N, C-alpha and C positions, 0 to 999 in steps of 0.2 A: 147312240148316234155320231155323226160329225157332224162339229162345229164348219158349214159352209160359210166362208166370207166373202161375198163377193156383189155384182151392180144389181138392180132389179133385172136388167137388160139380160146377165147371164142365168138369173132363175124364172125368166119369163116359160111357163107351162108348152108342152109344144100340144098339147090338148088344151082344148079350155073346160073351163070347171065343171066340175058334176058330183049331185048328193052321191054320197058309198052309199051301195044299196041297204047294207045294216042301220042306214043311220033313219030311213023315212018308217022304219017298222016301231023304234023307241021313242021317237020323236026329237031323237036328239042328232039334231046337220050340222053334220062332217062333208065338209068337201073334197073332191082330191081333181089333181089335175097330174097327170102323168108323162114323160117322157126319162131323158136322160138322167135327171133330175125332177123324184117326186115329191110335189109340196100338198098339203094336211092343211085348212084350214075348217075353224070354229064359224057354221055362215050366222052366229050369230053378234058374232064379233069380227068380224073381215077387216076393221079397222087395228084389231091387235097383232096381226100379219099373220102367216102362219110355219110351219115346219117343214124341213126338207129335208129329202133322202135319197142318195144313191143308191143304184140299180138294188145292189146288193144285199142295204138294208133293208128295204123295202120290201123286199121275196121276204126275205128272212120275220118284219114283222106279218106278214100278210100269211104265209105259214103257220105263225103259229097263234094270230086269229079264227086261222083256220081250223085250229087243233091240230095240225100235222108240227110234231117238235120232230121230225128226221131230215 
């Protein structure tokens, strides 16, 4: 994961935060905001902030989550 040092304005999501589709099934609520930098946060602990990923990092994560290791 790349460490991003930026102001809150540069990390503002392009899309609004939404609950990840896999989270609802298990009751583990993770929210995602997609854009040039994608944010991920725990809905139960929003005050702790979010993790941010650039496009290729986020795509690699999604591929592994889906079981596509190619």
